PDB file with SEQRES, HELIX, SHEET and CRYST1 records, atoms N, CA, C and O in Angstrom:
SEQRES   1 A   70  MET THR ASP PHE SER GLU MET SER ALA THR PHE ARG LEU          
SEQRES   2 A   70  TYR SER VAL PRO SER PHE MET ASP GLY MET ALA MET ALA          
SEQRES   3 A   70  LEU ASP TYR ALA HIS THR MET PRO GLU PHE ASN THR ASP          
SEQRES   4 A   70  SER SER PRO ALA ALA ALA ASP GLY LYS ALA LEU VAL SER          
SEQRES   5 A   70  ASP TRP THR ALA VAL GLY ASN ASP LEU ALA ASN ALA LEU          
SEQRES   6 A   70  ARG LEU GLN THR ARG                                          
HELIX    1 AA1 PHE A    4  THR A   10  1                                   7    
HELIX    2 AA2 PHE A   19  ALA A   26  1                                   8    
HELIX    3 AA3 PRO A   42  GLN A   68  1                                  27    
CRYST1    1.000    1.000    1.000  90.00  90.00  90.00 P 1           1          
ATOM      1  N   MET A   1     -11.734  13.272 -14.370  1.00  0.00           N  
ATOM      2  CA  MET A   1     -13.023  13.021 -13.764  1.00  0.00           C  
ATOM      3  C   MET A   1     -13.140  11.537 -13.434  1.00  0.00           C  
ATOM      4  O   MET A   1     -12.733  10.694 -14.234  1.00  0.00           O  
ATOM      5  N   THR A   2     -13.685  11.210 -12.280  1.00  0.00           N  
ATOM      6  CA  THR A   2     -13.772   9.836 -11.824  1.00  0.00           C  
ATOM      7  C   THR A   2     -14.954   9.129 -12.459  1.00  0.00           C  
ATOM      8  O   THR A   2     -16.063   9.662 -12.498  1.00  0.00           O  
ATOM      9  N   ASP A   3     -14.710   7.921 -12.959  1.00  0.00           N  
ATOM     10  CA  ASP A   3     -15.776   7.098 -13.515  1.00  0.00           C  
ATOM     11  C   ASP A   3     -16.229   6.127 -12.431  1.00  0.00           C  
ATOM     12  O   ASP A   3     -15.548   5.139 -12.156  1.00  0.00           O  
ATOM     13  N   PHE A   4     -17.371   6.401 -11.820  1.00  0.00           N  
ATOM     14  CA  PHE A   4     -17.834   5.598 -10.703  1.00  0.00           C  
ATOM     15  C   PHE A   4     -18.277   4.206 -11.117  1.00  0.00           C  
ATOM     16  O   PHE A   4     -18.361   3.323 -10.263  1.00  0.00           O  
ATOM     17  N   SER A   5     -18.566   3.972 -12.410  1.00  0.00           N  
ATOM     18  CA  SER A   5     -18.923   2.629 -12.848  1.00  0.00           C  
ATOM     19  C   SER A   5     -17.717   1.707 -12.729  1.00  0.00           C  
ATOM     20  O   SER A   5     -17.875   0.530 -12.407  1.00  0.00           O  
ATOM     21  N   GLU A   6     -16.503   2.223 -12.986  1.00  0.00           N  
ATOM     22  CA  GLU A   6     -15.307   1.413 -12.813  1.00  0.00           C  
ATOM     23  C   GLU A   6     -15.018   1.197 -11.331  1.00  0.00           C  
ATOM     24  O   GLU A   6     -14.564   0.121 -10.941  1.00  0.00           O  
ATOM     25  N   MET A   7     -15.272   2.195 -10.515  1.00  0.00           N  
ATOM     26  CA  MET A   7     -15.027   2.049  -9.087  1.00  0.00           C  
ATOM     27  C   MET A   7     -15.970   1.034  -8.470  1.00  0.00           C  
ATOM     28  O   MET A   7     -15.586   0.334  -7.533  1.00  0.00           O  
ATOM     29  N   SER A   8     -17.197   0.935  -8.969  1.00  0.00           N  
ATOM     30  CA  SER A   8     -18.137  -0.017  -8.394  1.00  0.00           C  
ATOM     31  C   SER A   8     -17.659  -1.438  -8.625  1.00  0.00           C  
ATOM     32  O   SER A   8     -17.936  -2.318  -7.810  1.00  0.00           O  
ATOM     33  N   ALA A   9     -16.942  -1.684  -9.723  1.00  0.00           N  
ATOM     34  CA  ALA A   9     -16.389  -3.020  -9.953  1.00  0.00           C  
ATOM     35  C   ALA A   9     -15.259  -3.296  -8.973  1.00  0.00           C  
ATOM     36  O   ALA A   9     -15.084  -4.433  -8.535  1.00  0.00           O  
ATOM     37  N   THR A  10     -14.495  -2.277  -8.627  1.00  0.00           N  
ATOM     38  CA  THR A  10     -13.380  -2.462  -7.706  1.00  0.00           C  
ATOM     39  C   THR A  10     -13.864  -2.714  -6.287  1.00  0.00           C  
ATOM     40  O   THR A  10     -13.288  -3.531  -5.569  1.00  0.00           O  
ATOM     41  N   PHE A  11     -14.890  -2.038  -5.891  1.00  0.00           N  
ATOM     42  CA  PHE A  11     -15.383  -2.145  -4.522  1.00  0.00           C  
ATOM     43  C   PHE A  11     -16.685  -2.925  -4.457  1.00  0.00           C  
ATOM     44  O   PHE A  11     -17.582  -2.563  -3.696  1.00  0.00           O  
ATOM     45  N   ARG A  12     -16.803  -3.974  -5.231  1.00  0.00           N  
ATOM     46  CA  ARG A  12     -18.074  -4.668  -5.355  1.00  0.00           C  
ATOM     47  C   ARG A  12     -18.488  -5.411  -4.091  1.00  0.00           C  
ATOM     48  O   ARG A  12     -19.677  -5.675  -3.914  1.00  0.00           O  
ATOM     49  N   LEU A  13     -17.559  -5.758  -3.208  1.00  0.00           N  
ATOM     50  CA  LEU A  13     -17.929  -6.457  -1.988  1.00  0.00           C  
ATOM     51  C   LEU A  13     -18.415  -5.516  -0.894  1.00  0.00           C  
ATOM     52  O   LEU A  13     -18.963  -5.963   0.113  1.00  0.00           O  
ATOM     53  N   TYR A  14     -18.219  -4.231  -1.085  1.00  0.00           N  
ATOM     54  CA  TYR A  14     -18.692  -3.257  -0.104  1.00  0.00           C  
ATOM     55  C   TYR A  14     -20.055  -2.754  -0.538  1.00  0.00           C  
ATOM     56  O   TYR A  14     -20.246  -2.371  -1.692  1.00  0.00           O  
ATOM     57  N   SER A  15     -20.997  -2.757   0.383  1.00  0.00           N  
ATOM     58  CA  SER A  15     -22.305  -2.215   0.057  1.00  0.00           C  
ATOM     59  C   SER A  15     -22.237  -0.689   0.135  1.00  0.00           C  
ATOM     60  O   SER A  15     -21.482  -0.132   0.931  1.00  0.00           O  
ATOM     61  N   VAL A  16     -23.020  -0.035  -0.685  1.00  0.00           N  
ATOM     62  CA  VAL A  16     -23.078   1.424  -0.684  1.00  0.00           C  
ATOM     63  C   VAL A  16     -24.405   1.813  -0.047  1.00  0.00           C  
ATOM     64  O   VAL A  16     -25.449   1.757  -0.697  1.00  0.00           O  
ATOM     65  N   PRO A  17     -24.365   2.208   1.224  1.00  0.00           N  
ATOM     66  CA  PRO A  17     -25.615   2.508   1.920  1.00  0.00           C  
ATOM     67  C   PRO A  17     -26.197   3.860   1.508  1.00  0.00           C  
ATOM     68  O   PRO A  17     -25.480   4.771   1.095  1.00  0.00           O  
ATOM     69  N   SER A  18     -27.500   3.955   1.634  1.00  0.00           N  
ATOM     70  CA  SER A  18     -28.153   5.237   1.440  1.00  0.00           C  
ATOM     71  C   SER A  18     -27.915   6.080   2.696  1.00  0.00           C  
ATOM     72  O   SER A  18     -27.320   5.607   3.665  1.00  0.00           O  
ATOM     73  N   PHE A  19     -28.372   7.298   2.670  1.00  0.00           N  
ATOM     74  CA  PHE A  19     -28.217   8.165   3.834  1.00  0.00           C  
ATOM     75  C   PHE A  19     -28.910   7.557   5.050  1.00  0.00           C  
ATOM     76  O   PHE A  19     -28.356   7.559   6.149  1.00  0.00           O  
ATOM     77  N   MET A  20     -30.118   7.039   4.852  1.00  0.00           N  
ATOM     78  CA  MET A  20     -30.872   6.457   5.971  1.00  0.00           C  
ATOM     79  C   MET A  20     -30.199   5.180   6.481  1.00  0.00           C  
ATOM     80  O   MET A  20     -30.185   4.930   7.686  1.00  0.00           O  
ATOM     81  N   ASP A  21     -29.640   4.370   5.573  1.00  0.00           N  
ATOM     82  CA  ASP A  21     -28.900   3.184   6.003  1.00  0.00           C  
ATOM     83  C   ASP A  21     -27.690   3.582   6.844  1.00  0.00           C  
ATOM     84  O   ASP A  21     -27.387   2.938   7.848  1.00  0.00           O  
ATOM     85  N   GLY A  22     -27.009   4.632   6.435  1.00  0.00           N  
ATOM     86  CA  GLY A  22     -25.865   5.111   7.191  1.00  0.00           C  
ATOM     87  C   GLY A  22     -26.255   5.585   8.579  1.00  0.00           C  
ATOM     88  O   GLY A  22     -25.551   5.323   9.554  1.00  0.00           O  
ATOM     89  N   MET A  23     -27.366   6.275   8.665  1.00  0.00           N  
ATOM     90  CA  MET A  23     -27.847   6.734   9.976  1.00  0.00           C  
ATOM     91  C   MET A  23     -28.218   5.534  10.844  1.00  0.00           C  
ATOM     92  O   MET A  23     -27.911   5.505  12.036  1.00  0.00           O  
ATOM     93  N   ALA A  24     -28.876   4.550  10.247  1.00  0.00           N  
ATOM     94  CA  ALA A  24     -29.267   3.359  11.008  1.00  0.00           C  
ATOM     95  C   ALA A  24     -28.034   2.586  11.471  1.00  0.00           C  
ATOM     96  O   ALA A  24     -28.017   2.063  12.586  1.00  0.00           O  
ATOM     97  N   MET A  25     -26.992   2.507  10.617  1.00  0.00           N  
ATOM     98  CA  MET A  25     -25.769   1.801  11.018  1.00  0.00           C  
ATOM     99  C   MET A  25     -25.070   2.509  12.167  1.00  0.00           C  
ATOM    100  O   MET A  25     -24.457   1.864  13.017  1.00  0.00           O  
ATOM    101  N   ALA A  26     -25.160   3.825  12.194  1.00  0.00           N  
ATOM    102  CA  ALA A  26     -24.540   4.576  13.284  1.00  0.00           C  
ATOM    103  C   ALA A  26     -25.209   4.259  14.618  1.00  0.00           C  
ATOM    104  O   ALA A  26     -24.577   4.342  15.672  1.00  0.00           O  
ATOM    105  N   LEU A  27     -26.480   3.898  14.567  1.00  0.00           N  
ATOM    106  CA  LEU A  27     -27.224   3.594  15.795  1.00  0.00           C  
ATOM    107  C   LEU A  27     -27.352   2.094  16.046  1.00  0.00           C  
ATOM    108  O   LEU A  27     -28.000   1.689  17.011  1.00  0.00           O  
ATOM    109  N   ASP A  28     -26.752   1.269  15.205  1.00  0.00           N  
ATOM    110  CA  ASP A  28     -26.864  -0.189  15.297  1.00  0.00           C  
ATOM    111  C   ASP A  28     -25.789  -0.731  16.228  1.00  0.00           C  
ATOM    112  O   ASP A  28     -24.761  -1.233  15.773  1.00  0.00           O  
ATOM    113  N   TYR A  29     -26.026  -0.632  17.512  1.00  0.00           N  
ATOM    114  CA  TYR A  29     -25.034  -1.046  18.500  1.00  0.00           C  
ATOM    115  C   TYR A  29     -24.915  -2.564  18.607  1.00  0.00           C  
ATOM    116  O   TYR A  29     -23.888  -3.057  19.073  1.00  0.00           O  
ATOM    117  N   ALA A  30     -25.932  -3.321  18.192  1.00  0.00           N  
ATOM    118  CA  ALA A  30     -25.891  -4.779  18.266  1.00  0.00           C  
ATOM    119  C   ALA A  30     -25.274  -5.395  17.012  1.00  0.00           C  
ATOM    120  O   ALA A  30     -25.122  -6.614  16.935  1.00  0.00           O  
ATOM    121  N   HIS A  31     -24.915  -4.563  16.027  1.00  0.00           N  
ATOM    122  CA  HIS A  31     -24.316  -5.018  14.765  1.00  0.00           C  
ATOM    123  C   HIS A  31     -25.205  -6.037  14.062  1.00  0.00           C  
ATOM    124  O   HIS A  31     -24.749  -7.114  13.676  1.00  0.00           O  
ATOM    125  N   THR A  32     -26.467  -5.687  13.904  1.00  0.00           N  
ATOM    126  CA  THR A  32     -27.408  -6.581  13.235  1.00  0.00           C  
ATOM    127  C   THR A  32     -27.541  -6.287  11.748  1.00  0.00           C  
ATOM    128  O   THR A  32     -28.085  -7.105  11.007  1.00  0.00           O  
ATOM    129  N   MET A  33     -27.057  -5.143  11.302  1.00  0.00           N  
ATOM    130  CA  MET A  33     -27.168  -4.790   9.884  1.00  0.00           C  
ATOM    131  C   MET A  33     -25.957  -5.322   9.126  1.00  0.00           C  
ATOM    132  O   MET A  33     -24.827  -5.177   9.592  1.00  0.00           O  
ATOM    133  N   PRO A  34     -26.176  -5.936   7.964  1.00  0.00           N  
ATOM    134  CA  PRO A  34     -25.028  -6.420   7.188  1.00  0.00           C  
ATOM    135  C   PRO A  34     -24.222  -5.255   6.612  1.00  0.00           C  
ATOM    136  O   PRO A  34     -24.783  -4.228   6.230  1.00  0.00           O  
ATOM    137  N   GLU A  35     -22.912  -5.428   6.555  1.00  0.00           N  
ATOM    138  CA  GLU A  35     -22.048  -4.370   6.062  1.00  0.00           C  
ATOM    139  C   GLU A  35     -21.430  -4.690   4.710  1.00  0.00           C  
ATOM    140  O   GLU A  35     -21.020  -3.781   3.988  1.00  0.00           O  
ATOM    141  N   PHE A  36     -21.356  -5.977   4.354  1.00  0.00           N  
ATOM    142  CA  PHE A  36     -20.678  -6.369   3.127  1.00  0.00           C  
ATOM    143  C   PHE A  36     -21.593  -7.212   2.253  1.00  0.00           C  
ATOM    144  O   PHE A  36     -22.486  -7.903   2.745  1.00  0.00           O  
ATOM    145  N   ASN A  37     -21.359  -7.144   0.967  1.00  0.00           N  
ATOM    146  CA  ASN A  37     -21.995  -8.068   0.051  1.00  0.00           C  
ATOM    147  C   ASN A  37     -21.262  -9.402   0.171  1.00  0.00           C  
ATOM    148  O   ASN A  37     -20.101  -9.433   0.580  1.00  0.00           O  
ATOM    149  N   THR A  38     -21.912 -10.481  -0.172  1.00  0.00           N  
ATOM    150  CA  THR A  38     -21.298 -11.789   0.009  1.00  0.00           C  
ATOM    151  C   THR A  38     -21.019 -12.451  -1.327  1.00  0.00           C  
ATOM    152  O   THR A  38     -21.524 -12.029  -2.367  1.00  0.00           O  
ATOM    153  N   ASP A  39     -20.211 -13.489  -1.280  1.00  0.00           N  
ATOM    154  CA  ASP A  39     -19.919 -14.305  -2.441  1.00  0.00           C  
ATOM    155  C   ASP A  39     -20.065 -15.761  -2.024  1.00  0.00           C  
ATOM    156  O   ASP A  39     -20.247 -16.049  -0.842  1.00  0.00           O  
ATOM    157  N   SER A  40     -19.986 -16.679  -2.975  1.00  0.00           N  
ATOM    158  CA  SER A  40     -20.221 -18.091  -2.669  1.00  0.00           C  
ATOM    159  C   SER A  40     -19.150 -18.682  -1.753  1.00  0.00           C  
ATOM    160  O   SER A  40     -19.448 -19.572  -0.956  1.00  0.00           O  
ATOM    161  N   SER A  41     -17.914 -18.204  -1.854  1.00  0.00           N  
ATOM    162  CA  SER A  41     -16.830 -18.692  -0.991  1.00  0.00           C  
ATOM    163  C   SER A  41     -15.729 -17.632  -0.955  1.00  0.00           C  
ATOM    164  O   SER A  41     -15.684 -16.750  -1.812  1.00  0.00           O  
ATOM    165  N   PRO A  42     -14.852 -17.720   0.028  1.00  0.00           N  
ATOM    166  CA  PRO A  42     -13.727 -16.778   0.055  1.00  0.00           C  
ATOM    167  C   PRO A  42     -12.840 -16.884  -1.184  1.00  0.00           C  
ATOM    168  O   PRO A  42     -12.328 -15.875  -1.669  1.00  0.00           O  
ATOM    169  N   ALA A  43     -12.659 -18.090  -1.693  1.00  0.00           N  
ATOM    170  CA  ALA A  43     -11.825 -18.271  -2.887  1.00  0.00           C  
ATOM    171  C   ALA A  43     -12.472 -17.609  -4.102  1.00  0.00           C  
ATOM    172  O   ALA A  43     -11.784 -16.997  -4.919  1.00  0.00           O  
ATOM    173  N   ALA A  44     -13.792 -17.732  -4.221  1.00  0.00           N  
ATOM    174  CA  ALA A  44     -14.492 -17.093  -5.341  1.00  0.00           C  
ATOM    175  C   ALA A  44     -14.405 -15.579  -5.228  1.00  0.00           C  
ATOM    176  O   ALA A  44     -14.191 -14.892  -6.227  1.00  0.00           O  
ATOM    177  N   ALA A  45     -14.570 -15.059  -4.024  1.00  0.00           N  
ATOM    178  CA  ALA A  45     -14.466 -13.612  -3.815  1.00  0.00           C  
ATOM    179  C   ALA A  45     -13.062 -13.124  -4.141  1.00  0.00           C  
ATOM    180  O   ALA A  45     -12.898 -12.068  -4.751  1.00  0.00           O  
ATOM    181  N   ASP A  46     -12.045 -13.886  -3.739  1.00  0.00           N  
ATOM    182  CA  ASP A  46     -10.664 -13.505  -4.010  1.00  0.00           C  
ATOM    183  C   ASP A  46     -10.372 -13.524  -5.505  1.00  0.00           C  
ATOM    184  O   ASP A  46      -9.712 -12.623  -6.023  1.00  0.00           O  
ATOM    185  N   GLY A  47     -10.861 -14.545  -6.196  1.00  0.00           N  
ATOM    186  CA  GLY A  47     -10.653 -14.628  -7.642  1.00  0.00           C  
ATOM    187  C   GLY A  47     -11.303 -13.479  -8.381  1.00  0.00           C  
ATOM    188  O   GLY A  47     -10.701 -12.895  -9.283  1.00  0.00           O  
ATOM    189  N   LYS A  48     -12.528 -13.151  -8.006  1.00  0.00           N  
ATOM    190  CA  LYS A  48     -13.222 -12.032  -8.647  1.00  0.00           C  
ATOM    191  C   LYS A  48     -12.537 -10.705  -8.328  1.00  0.00           C  
ATOM    192  O   LYS A  48     -12.465  -9.815  -9.175  1.00  0.00           O  
ATOM    193  N   ALA A  49     -12.037 -10.581  -7.101  1.00  0.00           N  
ATOM    194  CA  ALA A  49     -11.338  -9.345  -6.729  1.00  0.00           C  
ATOM    195  C   ALA A  49     -10.039  -9.198  -7.514  1.00  0.00           C  
ATOM    196  O   ALA A  49      -9.696  -8.094  -7.937  1.00  0.00           O  
ATOM    197  N   LEU A  50      -9.310 -10.301  -7.716  1.00  0.00           N  
ATOM    198  CA  LEU A  50      -8.078 -10.241  -8.503  1.00  0.00           C  
ATOM    199  C   LEU A  50      -8.361  -9.836  -9.946  1.00  0.00           C  
ATOM    200  O   LEU A  50      -7.659  -8.996 -10.510  1.00  0.00           O  
ATOM    201  N   VAL A  51      -9.389 -10.434 -10.539  1.00  0.00           N  
ATOM    202  CA  VAL A  51      -9.759 -10.069 -11.912  1.00  0.00           C  
ATOM    203  C   VAL A  51     -10.142  -8.594 -11.977  1.00  0.00           C  
ATOM    204  O   VAL A  51      -9.737  -7.881 -12.895  1.00  0.00           O  
ATOM    205  N   SER A  52     -10.914  -8.148 -11.013  1.00  0.00           N  
ATOM    206  CA  SER A  52     -11.349  -6.756 -10.974  1.00  0.00           C  
ATOM    207  C   SER A  52     -10.161  -5.810 -10.807  1.00  0.00           C  
ATOM    208  O   SER A  52     -10.095  -4.768 -11.460  1.00  0.00           O  
ATOM    209  N   ASP A  53      -9.225  -6.175  -9.934  1.00  0.00           N  
ATOM    210  CA  ASP A  53      -8.049  -5.325  -9.703  1.00  0.00           C  
ATOM    211  C   ASP A  53      -7.187  -5.229 -10.955  1.00  0.00           C  
ATOM    212  O   ASP A  53      -6.762  -4.136 -11.329  1.00  0.00           O  
ATOM    213  N   TRP A  54      -6.926  -6.357 -11.604  1.00  0.00           N  
ATOM    214  CA  TRP A  54      -6.085  -6.337 -12.800  1.00  0.00           C  
ATOM    215  C   TRP A  54      -6.786  -5.656 -13.965  1.00  0.00           C  
ATOM    216  O   TRP A  54      -6.128  -5.059 -14.817  1.00  0.00           O  
ATOM    217  N   THR A  55      -8.114  -5.735 -14.015  1.00  0.00           N  
ATOM    218  CA  THR A  55      -8.867  -4.993 -15.031  1.00  0.00           C  
ATOM    219  C   THR A  55      -8.693  -3.498 -14.810  1.00  0.00           C  
ATOM    220  O   THR A  55      -8.522  -2.743 -15.767  1.00  0.00           O  
ATOM    221  N   ALA A  56      -8.735  -3.067 -13.552  1.00  0.00           N  
ATOM    222  CA  ALA A  56      -8.542  -1.650 -13.240  1.00  0.00           C  
ATOM    223  C   ALA A  56      -7.129  -1.207 -13.601  1.00  0.00           C  
ATOM    224  O   ALA A  56      -6.938  -0.103 -14.112  1.00  0.00           O  
ATOM    225  N   VAL A  57      -6.132  -2.059 -13.338  1.00  0.00           N  
ATOM    226  CA  VAL A  57      -4.747  -1.727 -13.698  1.00  0.00           C  
ATOM    227  C   VAL A  57      -4.633  -1.596 -15.214  1.00  0.00           C  
ATOM    228  O   VAL A  57      -4.014  -0.656 -15.713  1.00  0.00           O  
ATOM    229  N   GLY A  58      -5.225  -2.532 -15.943  1.00  0.00           N  
ATOM    230  CA  GLY A  58      -5.200  -2.461 -17.404  1.00  0.00           C  
ATOM    231  C   GLY A  58      -5.869  -1.206 -17.934  1.00  0.00           C  
ATOM    232  O   GLY A  58      -5.372  -0.574 -18.867  1.00  0.00           O  
ATOM    233  N   ASN A  59      -6.994  -0.849 -17.339  1.00  0.00           N  
ATOM    234  CA  ASN A  59      -7.696   0.373 -17.756  1.00  0.00           C  
ATOM    235  C   ASN A  59      -6.852   1.614 -17.473  1.00  0.00           C  
ATOM    236  O   ASN A  59      -6.800   2.534 -18.289  1.00  0.00           O  
ATOM    237  N   ASP A  60      -6.196   1.635 -16.321  1.00  0.00           N  
ATOM    238  CA  ASP A  60      -5.330   2.774 -15.992  1.00  0.00           C  
ATOM    239  C   ASP A  60      -4.165   2.891 -16.967  1.00  0.00           C  
ATOM    240  O   ASP A  60      -3.833   3.987 -17.418  1.00  0.00           O  
ATOM    241  N   LEU A  61      -3.542   1.753 -17.291  1.00  0.00           N  
ATOM    242  CA  LEU A  61      -2.437   1.772 -18.252  1.00  0.00           C  
ATOM    243  C   LEU A  61      -2.902   2.222 -19.630  1.00  0.00           C  
ATOM    244  O   LEU A  61      -2.216   2.999 -20.293  1.00  0.00           O  
ATOM    245  N   ALA A  62      -4.060   1.741 -20.063  1.00  0.00           N  
ATOM    246  CA  ALA A  62      -4.594   2.135 -21.364  1.00  0.00           C  
ATOM    247  C   ALA A  62      -4.884   3.637 -21.394  1.00  0.00           C  
ATOM    248  O   ALA A  62      -4.604   4.304 -22.390  1.00  0.00           O  
ATOM    249  N   ASN A  63      -5.434   4.160 -20.321  1.00  0.00           N  
ATOM    250  CA  ASN A  63      -5.713   5.597 -20.257  1.00  0.00           C  
ATOM    251  C   ASN A  63      -4.418   6.403 -20.265  1.00  0.00           C  
ATOM    252  O   ASN A  63      -4.338   7.436 -20.928  1.00  0.00           O  
ATOM    253  N   ALA A  64      -3.402   5.940 -19.533  1.00  0.00           N  
ATOM    254  CA  ALA A  64      -2.118   6.645 -19.508  1.00  0.00           C  
ATOM    255  C   ALA A  64      -1.471   6.640 -20.888  1.00  0.00           C  
ATOM    256  O   ALA A  64      -0.940   7.661 -21.324  1.00  0.00           O  
ATOM    257  N   LEU A  65      -1.508   5.507 -21.577  1.00  0.00           N  
ATOM    258  CA  LEU A  65      -0.936   5.443 -22.924  1.00  0.00           C  
ATOM    259  C   LEU A  65      -1.696   6.331 -23.894  1.00  0.00           C  
ATOM    260  O   LEU A  65      -1.094   6.983 -24.747  1.00  0.00           O  
ATOM    261  N   ARG A  66      -3.010   6.358 -23.768  1.00  0.00           N  
ATOM    262  CA  ARG A  66      -3.823   7.188 -24.638  1.00  0.00           C  
ATOM    263  C   ARG A  66      -3.505   8.668 -24.420  1.00  0.00           C  
ATOM    264  O   ARG A  66      -3.405   9.431 -25.380  1.00  0.00           O  
ATOM    265  N   LEU A  67      -3.347   9.073 -23.157  1.00  0.00           N  
ATOM    266  CA  LEU A  67      -3.013  10.470 -22.860  1.00  0.00           C  
ATOM    267  C   LEU A  67      -1.590  10.813 -23.312  1.00  0.00           C  
ATOM    268  O   LEU A  67      -1.323  11.939 -23.731  1.00  0.00           O  
ATOM    269  N   GLN A  68      -0.692   9.851 -23.226  1.00  0.00           N  
ATOM    270  CA  GLN A  68       0.708  10.091 -23.587  1.00  0.00           C  
ATOM    271  C   GLN A  68       0.871  10.262 -25.099  1.00  0.00           C  
ATOM    272  O   GLN A  68       1.764  10.989 -25.535  1.00  0.00           O  
ATOM    273  N   THR A  69       0.038   9.617 -25.903  1.00  0.00           N  
ATOM    274  CA  THR A  69       0.172   9.677 -27.345  1.00  0.00           C  
ATOM    275  C   THR A  69      -0.521  10.885 -27.971  1.00  0.00           C  
ATOM    276  O   THR A  69      -0.495  11.041 -29.192  1.00  0.00           O  
ATOM    277  N   ARG A  70      -1.126  11.722 -27.178  1.00  0.00           N  
ATOM    278  CA  ARG A  70      -1.800  12.906 -27.710  1.00  0.00           C  
ATOM    279  C   ARG A  70      -0.822  13.953 -28.130  1.00  0.00           C  
ATOM    280  O   ARG A  70      -1.221  15.018 -28.601  1.00  0.00           O  
TER     281      ARG A  70                                                      
END                                                                             
């Protein structure tokens, strides 16, 4: 079963639109609606993404080891 709380950390720079936001984006031909969450700088966003990615890798390895030892 997928744990969406872990996925939200992985995809933290992507906004999760509601149904109405999605409909509005489909009709937003001038591209006035923001699509991404922002960070203070590209370097800060990259650093946070690396930490998030390696945390996810660590969690996956821990889960695999836990399942293997059963």
